[in-house]
C-alpha positions in Angstrom: 98.3 179.3 25.8 99.7 181.3 22.9 102.0 178.4 21.9 99.0 176.0 21.8 97.1 178.3 19.5 100.1 178.5 17.2 100.4 174.7 17.3 96.8 174.2 16.2 97.2 176.8 13.4 100.4 175.4 12.1 99.1 171.7 12.0 95.6 171.8 10.5 96.1 168.2 9.1 96.6 166.8 12.6 93.5 168.6 13.9 91.4 167.3 11.0 92.7 163.8 11.5 91.7 163.8 15.1 88.2 164.9 14.1 87.9 162.1 11.6 89.2 159.5 14.0 86.8 160.7 16.7 83.9 160.5 14.2 85.0 157.0 13.1 85.4 155.8 16.6 81.9 157.0 17.4 80.5 155.4 14.3 82.0 152.1 15.3 80.7 152.4 18.8 77.1 152.8 17.4 77.6 149.7 15.2 79.0 147.6 18.1 76.1 148.6 20.4 73.6 147.7 17.7 75.3 144.4 17.0 75.3 143.5 20.7 71.6 144.4 20.8 70.8 142.3 17.8 72.7 139.3 19.3 70.3 139.4 22.2 67.2 140.6 20.6 66.9 138.1 17.7 67.2 135.1 20.0 64.9 136.7 22.6 62.3 137.1 19.9 62.1 133.4 19.3 62.2 132.6 23.0 59.2 135.0 23.4 57.5 133.1 20.5 58.1 129.8 22.4 56.9 131.3 25.7 53.7 132.6 24.1 53.1 129.3 22.4 52.9 127.5 25.7 50.5 129.9 27.5 53.2 132.2 28.8 54.4 129.7 31.4 58.1 128.7 31.3 57.4 125.4 33.1 55.1 124.2 30.4 57.7 124.5 27.6 58.9 121.0 26.6 62.5 120.5 27.3 63.4 119.3 23.7 62.0 122.7 22.4 63.9 124.7 25.0 67.2 122.8 24.3 66.8 123.2 20.6 66.4 126.9 20.9 69.2 127.2 23.4 71.7 125.3 21.3 70.8 127.1 18.1 70.9 130.6 19.7 74.7 131.2 19.3 74.6 130.0 15.7 71.6 132.1 14.9 73.2 135.2 16.6 76.2 135.0 14.3 74.0 134.4 11.2 71.7 137.3 12.2 74.6 139.9 12.6 76.1 138.7 9.4 72.9 139.1 7.4 72.2 142.5 8.9 75.7 143.6 8.2 75.3 142.5 4.5 72.2 144.7 4.2 74.3 147.7 5.6 72.1 148.0 8.6 75.1 148.9 10.8 76.2 151.8 8.4 73.1 153.8 8.0 72.7 157.2 9.7 69.4 156.5 11.5 68.8 160.2 12.1 67.8 160.3 8.4 66.3 156.8 8.1 63.8 156.5 5.2 61.9 154.0 3.2 65.1 152.6 1.8 66.3 151.5 5.3 62.8 150.1 6.1 62.9 148.1 2.9 66.3 146.6 3.8 65.1 145.6 7.3 62.1 143.9 5.7 64.3 141.9 3.3 66.8 141.0 6.0 64.1 139.8 8.4 62.5 137.6 5.7 65.8 136.0 4.9 66.6 135.5 8.6 63.1 134.0 9.2 63.6 131.5 6.4 67.1 130.6 7.5 66.0 130.2 11.1 63.2 127.8 10.2 65.3 125.7 7.9 68.4 125.4 10.0 66.8 124.8 13.4 64.6 122.1 11.8 67.5 120.4 10.0 70.1 120.6 12.7 67.9 120.1 15.8 64.2 119.4 15.5 60.9 120.7 14.1 59.4 123.5 16.2 55.7 124.5 16.4 54.4 126.6 13.5 53.6 129.5 15.7 57.2 129.6 16.8 58.4 130.3 13.3 55.7 132.9 12.5 55.6 134.8 15.8 59.4 134.6 16.2 60.0 136.1 12.8 57.4 138.8 13.3 58.8 139.8 16.8 62.3 139.7 15.4 61.3 142.2 12.6 59.7 144.5 15.1 62.7 144.6 17.6 65.2 145.2 14.7 63.0 147.9 13.2 62.0 149.7 16.4 65.5 150.2 17.8 66.7 151.7 14.6 63.8 154.0 13.9 63.3 155.0 17.6 65.9 157.7 17.3 64.3 159.2 14.2 60.9 159.0 15.9 62.2 160.9 18.9 63.7 163.5 16.6 60.5 163.8 14.6 58.5 164.3 17.8 60.8 166.9 19.0 60.8 168.6 15.6 57.0 168.4 15.6 56.8 170.3 18.8 59.2 172.9 17.5 57.2 173.2 14.3 54.0 173.7 16.3 55.7 176.7 18.0 56.9 177.9 14.7 53.4 177.6 13.2 52.0 179.8 15.9 54.4 182.5 14.8 54.3 181.8 11.0 52.2 183.7 8.5 48.9 182.0 7.8 48.5 181.1 4.2 45.6 180.2 1.9 46.6 178.1 -1.1 44.6 178.4 -4.3 44.9 175.3 -6.4 44.7 171.7 -5.2 46.4 170.2 -8.3 50.0 169.0 -8.7 51.5 172.5 -8.4 49.6 173.1 -5.1 50.7 169.8 -3.7 54.3 170.6 -4.6 54.1 173.9 -2.8 52.6 172.1 0.3 55.4 169.6 0.2 58.0 172.3 -0.1 56.5 174.2 2.9 56.3 171.1 5.0 59.9 170.2 4.3 61.3 173.6 5.1 63.8 173.7 8.0 62.0 176.7 9.5 58.3 177.4 9.1 57.8 181.0 8.1 54.5 180.3 6.2 51.8 177.8 7.3 49.0 176.7 4.9 45.7 176.7 6.8 43.3 175.9 4.0 43.1 175.2 0.2 40.8 176.7 -2.4 39.9 174.8 -5.5 37.0 175.1 -7.9 36.7 171.3 -8.3 33.8 170.5 -6.0 34.9 166.8 -5.8 37.8 167.9 -3.6 35.8 170.0 -1.2 35.8 168.6 2.4 38.9 166.5 1.7 42.4 166.9 2.9 45.8 167.2 1.3 48.8 166.6 3.6 46.4 167.3 6.5 45.2 170.7 5.0 41.5 171.0 4.3 40.1 171.9 0.9 37.4 174.4 2.0 35.7 175.4 -1.2 35.9 177.3 -4.5 36.7 180.9 -5.4 33.3 182.1 -4.0 34.5 181.0 -0.6 37.8 182.9 -0.6 36.6 186.0 1.4 34.7 183.9 4.0 37.7 181.6 4.7 40.2 184.4 4.8 38.3 185.8 7.7 37.6 182.4 9.3 41.3 181.3 9.2 42.7 184.8 9.7 44.7 184.5 6.5 47.7 186.8 6.0 49.0 185.6 2.6 47.4 184.0 -0.4 49.4 181.8 -2.7 48.0 181.2 -6.3 49.3 177.9 -7.5 47.6 177.2 -10.8 50.3 177.6 -13.5 47.8 176.4 -16.2 45.2 179.0 -15.4 44.0 181.2 -18.3 44.6 185.0 -18.0 40.8 185.4 -17.5 40.8 182.9 -14.6 43.8 184.6 -13.0 42.2 188.0 -13.3 38.9 186.8 -11.9 40.4 185.0 -8.9 43.0 187.6 -8.1 40.4 190.4 -8.3 38.6 188.6 -5.5 41.8 188.1 -3.6 42.9 191.7 -3.7 39.8 192.7 -1.7 41.2 190.8 1.3 44.2 193.0 1.9 46.3 189.9 2.1 49.8 189.6 0.5 49.4 187.9 -2.9 51.9 185.7 -4.6 51.6 183.4 -7.6 53.5 180.8 -9.5 54.7 181.6 -13.1 52.7 180.3 -16.0 53.3 176.9 -17.6 55.0 178.6 -20.5 57.5 180.3 -18.1 58.2 177.0 -16.4 58.8 175.2 -19.7 61.1 178.1 -20.8 63.4 177.2 -17.8 64.0 173.8 -19.5 63.1 172.0 -16.3 59.4 171.7 -16.5 56.9 172.2 -13.7 57.8 169.4 -11.4 61.4 170.4 -11.1 60.8 174.1 -10.5 57.6 174.4 -8.4 58.8 175.7 -5.1 57.9 178.5 -2.7 61.0 180.4 -4.0 59.5 180.2 -7.5 56.5 182.2 -6.4 56.5 185.9 -7.3 54.5 188.9 -6.3 51.3 189.5 -8.2 51.8 192.2 -10.7 49.1 194.6 -11.8 49.2 193.1 -15.3 47.9 189.8 -13.8 44.7 191.8 -12.9 44.3 192.9 -16.5 43.6 189.4 -17.7 45.1 189.8 -21.2 45.4 186.7 -23.4 48.9 185.3 -23.8 50.7 186.7 -26.8 51.4 184.0 -29.4 53.9 184.6 -32.2 55.4 182.3 -34.8 58.8 181.5 -33.5 59.9 179.7 -36.6 59.1 182.8 -38.8 61.0 185.1 -36.3 64.0 182.7 -36.2 64.2 182.5 -40.0 63.9 186.3 -40.1 66.7 187.0 -37.6 69.1 184.0 -37.7 72.5 184.5 -39.3 71.8 188.2 -39.8 73.4 191.3 -38.3 70.8 193.1 -36.2 71.1 196.6 -34.8 68.9 198.0 -32.1 69.1 201.8 -31.5 68.1 202.8 -28.0 69.1 199.2 -27.1 69.5 200.1 -23.4 66.0 201.3 -22.9 62.9 199.4 -21.8 61.7 198.3 -25.3 65.2 198.3 -26.8 66.7 196.0 -24.2 63.8 193.5 -24.4 64.2 193.4 -28.1 67.9 192.6 -27.6 67.0 189.8 -25.1 64.6 188.2 -27.5 66.8 188.7 -30.6 69.7 187.0 -28.8 67.7 183.8 -28.6 67.3 183.6 -32.3 71.0 183.0 -33.3 71.8 186.3 -35.0 75.1 186.6 -36.8 75.8 189.8 -34.8 73.8 191.9 -32.4 74.6 195.6 -32.2 73.3 197.5 -29.1 73.5 201.3 -29.9 72.6 203.8 -27.1 73.6 207.2 -25.9 73.2 206.3 -22.2 76.3 204.3 -21.3 74.9 202.8 -18.0 71.9 201.2 -19.7 74.0 199.9 -22.6 76.6 198.5 -20.3 73.9 196.7 -18.2 72.2 195.0 -21.1 75.6 194.1 -22.6 76.6 192.3 -19.4 73.3 190.6 -19.2 73.4 189.3 -22.7 77.0 188.1 -22.3 76.1 186.2 -19.2 73.0 184.5 -20.8 74.5 184.0 -24.3 78.3 183.6 -24.0 78.6 182.6 -27.7 76.7 185.7 -28.9 78.7 188.0 -31.2 77.8 191.3 -29.4 78.8 194.9 -30.0 77.7 197.5 -27.5 78.3 200.9 -28.9 77.7 204.4 -27.5 76.5 207.2 -29.8 73.6 209.5 -30.7 71.2 209.0 -33.6 71.5 212.8 -34.0 75.2 212.4 -34.9 75.3 211.7 -38.7 79.0 210.9 -38.6 78.7 208.4 -35.8 75.6 206.8 -37.3 77.2 206.4 -40.8 80.4 205.1 -39.2 78.5 202.3 -37.4 76.4 201.4 -40.5 79.3 201.4 -42.9 81.4 199.2 -40.6 78.9 196.6 -39.6 76.4 196.7 -42.5 73.3 195.6 -40.4 70.7 193.6 -42.2 67.8 194.6 -39.9 67.5 197.8 -37.7 65.0 198.3 -34.9 64.9 202.0 -34.2 63.8 202.4 -30.6 65.9 205.5 -29.7 63.5 208.3 -28.8 62.5 210.9 -26.3 59.1 209.7 -24.9 58.1 211.8 -21.9 55.2 214.0 -22.8 55.5 216.9 -20.3 59.3 217.1 -20.7 59.0 217.4 -24.5 56.3 220.1 -24.1 59.0 222.2 -22.3 61.7 221.2 -24.8 60.1 220.9 -28.2 63.3 221.5 -30.1 64.9 218.5 -28.5 61.9 216.3 -29.4 62.2 217.3 -33.0 66.0 216.9 -33.1 66.1 213.5 -31.4 62.9 211.9 -32.6 62.3 213.3 -36.1 65.8 214.3 -37.2 67.4 211.3 -35.5 65.0 208.9 -37.3 65.7 210.5 -40.6 69.5 210.3 -40.1 69.3 206.7 -39.0 67.0 205.7 -41.9 69.2 207.4 -44.4 72.3 205.6 -43.1 70.4 202.3 -43.3 69.3 203.0 -46.8 72.8 204.0 -47.9 74.5 200.9 -46.4 72.2 198.2 -47.8 70.0 197.5 -44.8 67.2 195.2 -45.7 64.6 196.1 -43.1 64.2 199.2 -41.0 61.6 198.9 -38.2 60.5 202.1 -36.4 59.1 201.8 -32.9 56.2 204.2 -32.8 53.5 205.0 -30.3 49.7 205.5 -30.1 50.5 209.0 -29.0 51.2 209.6 -32.7 47.5 209.2 -33.3 45.7 212.6 -33.3 48.5 214.0 -31.2 47.8 216.8 -28.6 51.5 217.1 -27.6 54.8 217.7 -29.2 56.1 214.2 -28.3 53.2 212.5 -30.1 53.5 214.9 -33.0 57.3 214.2 -33.3 56.5 210.4 -33.5 53.9 211.1 -36.2 56.7 212.9 -38.1 58.8 209.8 -37.7 56.1 207.7 -39.3 55.8 210.1 -42.1 59.6 210.0 -42.6 59.4 206.2 -42.9 56.5 206.5 -45.4 58.4 209.1 -47.4 61.5 206.8 -47.7 59.3 203.9 -48.8 57.6 206.0 -51.5 60.8 207.4 -52.9 62.4 204.0 -53.1 59.3 202.4 -54.7 59.1 205.3 -57.2 62.8 204.8 -58.1 63.6 208.3 -56.7 65.8 207.3 -53.7 68.4 209.7 -55.1 66.1 212.6 -54.1 66.6 211.7 -50.4 69.5 213.8 -49.2 71.5 213.7 -46.0 70.0 215.9 -43.3 72.4 217.9 -41.2 73.1 221.6 -40.4 76.5 221.9 -42.0 75.8 224.4 -44.8 79.3 223.8 -46.3 78.5 220.2 -47.0 75.1 220.2 -48.8 75.4 216.8 -50.4 76.9 214.9 -47.5 80.2 214.3 -49.1 82.0 215.2 -45.9 80.2 212.2 -44.3 81.2 209.9 -47.2 77.5 209.3 -47.7 76.7 211.0 -51.0 73.4 210.2 -52.7 71.5 207.0 -53.3 72.2 206.8 -57.0 72.3 203.0 -56.9 69.3 200.7 -56.6 67.9 200.6 -53.0 65.8 197.8 -51.6 65.4 198.7 -48.0 61.9 198.1 -46.5 60.9 200.8 -44.1 58.0 200.1 -41.7 56.7 201.3 -38.3 55.1 199.5 -35.4 52.7 201.4 -33.2 51.6 200.4 -29.8 50.6 202.0 -26.4 52.1 202.1 -23.0 54.2 199.3 -21.7 53.9 198.1 -18.1 56.9 198.8 -15.9 58.9 200.7 -18.5 61.4 203.4 -17.4 59.4 206.4 -16.3 55.9 204.7 -16.6 53.2 205.2 -14.0 53.6 201.8 -12.3 57.1 202.2 -10.9 56.1 205.7 -9.8 52.9 204.4 -8.1 54.9 201.7 -6.3 57.4 204.2 -5.0 54.6 206.5 -3.7 52.9 203.6 -2.0 56.2 202.5 -0.4 56.6 206.1 0.9 53.1 206.0 2.5 51.4 208.0 -0.2 49.7 209.9 -1.6 49.5 208.3 -5.0 49.2 211.0 -7.6 46.8 210.5 -10.6 46.4 213.3 -13.1 42.7 212.8 -13.7 40.0 210.3 -12.3 38.9 209.4 -15.9 42.2 209.2 -17.7 42.7 205.9 -19.5 45.5 204.2 -21.4 46.2 201.1 -23.4 48.7 198.8 -21.8 50.9 195.9 -22.8 53.9 194.2 -21.1 57.4 194.8 -22.4 58.0 191.2 -23.5 54.6 191.1 -25.2 55.3 194.3 -27.1 58.8 193.2 -28.1 57.6 189.8 -29.4 54.9 191.4 -31.5 57.4 193.9 -32.9 59.7 191.0 -34.0 56.7 189.3 -35.5 55.6 192.4 -37.4 59.1 192.7 -38.8 58.6 189.4 -40.6 55.5 190.7 -42.3 57.2 193.9 -43.5 57.0 194.6 -47.2 57.6 198.3 -47.0 55.6 201.4 -46.0 53.3 199.7 -43.5 52.3 201.1 -40.1 51.7 198.0 -38.0 49.3 198.5 -35.2 49.4 196.2 -32.2 46.1 195.2 -30.5 46.4 196.6 -27.0 43.2 195.0 -25.7 40.8 197.1 -23.7 41.8 200.4 -22.3 42.4 200.7 -18.6 41.6 203.5 -16.2 44.8 204.8 -14.5 42.7 205.4 -11.4 41.8 201.6 -11.4 45.5 200.8 -11.8 46.5 202.9 -8.8 43.8 201.4 -6.6 44.8 197.8 -7.6 48.4 198.5 -6.8 47.5 199.8 -3.4 45.4 196.7 -2.7 48.2 194.4 -3.9 50.3 196.0 -1.3 47.9 194.9 1.4 46.5 198.4 1.9 43.2 200.1 1.4 42.8 203.0 -1.1 41.6 206.3 0.3 42.1 204.9 3.9 45.7 203.7 4.2 46.9 205.4 1.1 45.3 208.6 -0.3 44.8 209.2 -4.0 45.5 212.7 -5.2 44.3 214.1 -8.5 46.8 216.6 -9.8 45.2 217.6 -13.2 46.4 216.8 -16.7 50.0 217.7 -17.4 51.0 219.9 -20.4 50.2 218.0 -23.7 48.5 215.2 -21.9 45.1 213.9 -23.0 42.5 211.7 -21.4 42.6 209.0 -23.9 44.9 207.7 -26.7 43.7 206.1 -29.9 45.5 203.1 -31.5 44.7 204.2 -35.1 43.6 207.2 -37.0 40.1 206.8 -38.4 41.3 207.6 -41.9 43.8 204.8 -41.9 41.5 201.8 -41.5 42.8 198.4 -40.7 44.0 195.3 -42.6 44.6 192.0 -41.0 47.8 189.9 -40.8 48.3 186.2 -40.0 48.6 187.3 -36.3 45.3 188.5 -34.9 47.1 191.0 -32.6 48.9 192.7 -35.5 47.0 195.0 -37.9 48.1 197.1 -40.8 46.9 200.7 -41.2 46.5 202.1 -44.7 48.7 205.3 -44.8 47.3 208.8 -45.0 48.2 210.3 -48.4 50.6 213.3 -48.2 53.0 214.9 -50.6 56.4 213.5 -49.7 58.4 216.3 -51.5 56.5 219.0 -49.6 56.9 217.1 -46.3 60.7 216.6 -46.8 61.0 220.3 -47.5 59.0 221.2 -44.4 61.2 218.7 -42.4 64.3 220.7 -43.3 62.6 223.8 -42.0 61.7 222.0 -38.8 65.3 220.9 -38.3 66.6 224.4 -38.9 64.2 225.9 -36.4 65.0 223.1 -33.8 68.7 223.7 -34.0 68.2 227.4 -33.8 66.1 226.9 -30.7 63.0 228.6 -32.1 60.3 227.0 -29.9 57.3 229.0 -31.1 58.2 228.5 -34.7 58.5 224.8 -34.0 55.0 224.5 -32.7 53.5 226.4 -35.6 55.5 224.3 -38.2 54.5 221.0 -36.5 50.9 222.0 -36.6 51.3 222.8 -40.3 53.1 219.5 -41.2 51.1 217.2 -38.9 47.5 218.1 -39.8 46.1 215.9 -37.1 48.0 217.7 -34.4 45.7 219.6 -32.0 47.6 221.2 -29.1 45.8 220.5 -25.8 44.4 223.4 -23.8 44.8 223.8 -20.1 42.9 220.7 -19.2 44.3 218.7 -22.1 41.1 218.5 -24.2 39.2 221.8 -24.8 40.5 222.0 -28.4 38.8 218.8 -29.3 35.4 220.1 -28.6 32.2 218.1 -28.9 33.9 215.4 -31.1 36.4 214.7 -28.3 33.6 214.5 -25.7 31.7 212.0 -27.8 34.8 209.9 -28.4 35.7 210.1 -24.8 32.3 208.9 -23.6 32.5 206.0 -26.1 36.0 204.9 -25.0 35.1 205.1 -21.2 32.1 202.9 -21.7 34.5 200.1 -22.9 37.3 200.8 -20.4 38.2 198.0 -18.0 36.7 199.3 -14.8 35.1 196.0 -13.7 37.7 195.4 -11.0 37.1 198.7 -9.2 35.0 198.3 -6.1 
């Protein structure tokens, strides 16, 4: 036995040849059987026509007709097999027979019918008209049936198997009876194994109600969703309207989330077009994705001028600090699409930097990419990078952003956010950078925590650089470091800005981004997956939200408008209650808030406030060509005094003087009001009045 195994292993070619020959022999056997069948069947068809013509009695058939048929039978048998062979009707795999095979049978039968009529008439005699017509029809049927019978049997067997699978499959409601909905139905029907079975379709077009698509009824519009979910015992809802507006998506999905069904949706038309394949080539069940909480917010799609952004970024060296973070990495993704001369990803966290580097190389193999590790607090490293690569545009996204952590480590907030921004801005100015864009936050507006105050300091640094440059006093901006033996920065080969400087410094301010590292949504999802409870700090806490791609797109667009000194403010839409967000996420998971998953209120964390403003009231607003981007008029302050105070802050931060840091921040950032125990006592009646006004406009319509 062992020898036989070795023989098979050592001679794979012989084994494969035997398989091929066996297959070929079987294929020839099928063809021979079909040919023999056709030899008999085609002639039997015309005999049947003759028999029917004379009242189904053999004795009444005239002898001349019978002899003509009999003598022509061998000739016609050969002709028939030849024609059928020419139409490849002995080579098809009938298990997969389709319309193509049907079409070839029709054409072959027509030709054979004509040939039979002509040849039997010319060679032997004219036959009755019904003989030609009925004979040709019966011949077509017998040739067709025997070839499609195997497929029919397989389909019936498959139908029974699918009926069993349907009984075990998840019951699905499909929303959308348009082209995308039909493609989803077709994809489900063609699946080898039924795991999801569409029971009914919802569409707001009343002309479709009561009608069927692929055997599935269109049962009504959005107002009928809840009723039919119960009627058909629906377990999943598929939203298949790629062209729906954000408001339509929000309204329909807010109804669906009340059903506790699993919700999935197709990407938008824009996302499909971005795949370069269009809708028809990409609409499949696999293309459907889980409904995200942002789908329930109903924000309008962000529109930016791609031509302006391309002109701004193309053929330029672009640097993104914090390039491995949530916003920084998305900026890199979008910048890479605009043909930069070089893209520099700068981050202190090597894992994130490595991950975005690999992703960019995979998607853009021709991109000139540099992934560099370093800290914005390291003057030598920053200057080394800037002097070597001479970036034209810098997006400064590197920052500490967690409010509670920075409350316990205020020195680190100042060192990384404020001092790091100054050092990066200084290196940009000294190395001929054209545009420096600071990524700021709405927490910088009337800050109640150290993190927000440190970001306000960053904005003031940017404004100070802009003022000094515009006043021709860039030489008064000195390197900022703690090396007392190197007061003018000569050890860093930086010196002073004695030459003309034309760097434009601007800031872009926006609120929370959905799904960013450390944001509430990933935390809520983790808590839901663990069975709860979901922890919310306060039932009335609200935040402004935007998706990461939206924020990055608007940051790039704002950069094209930069003239120097502006604080661009992104329109974040309506504020959203975090409690609403948590409850929506629970419902999207097919669970019930307060029943399946408890919600626990833990109280405001250190430095946290109930609401965040987008803009200081003193700053006002100016419009830009993009209605989602505004410009705030900067608050006047003495740049010389501020820069002197910033040096004191840096010294205190590097000396670890936390109490002094808080006092100095309060002195420098006049809008800084440290929060009390509950995050808001220090704001008094003015806070309560503003809080009441904001809550009245908060997006709470979806909370039931």
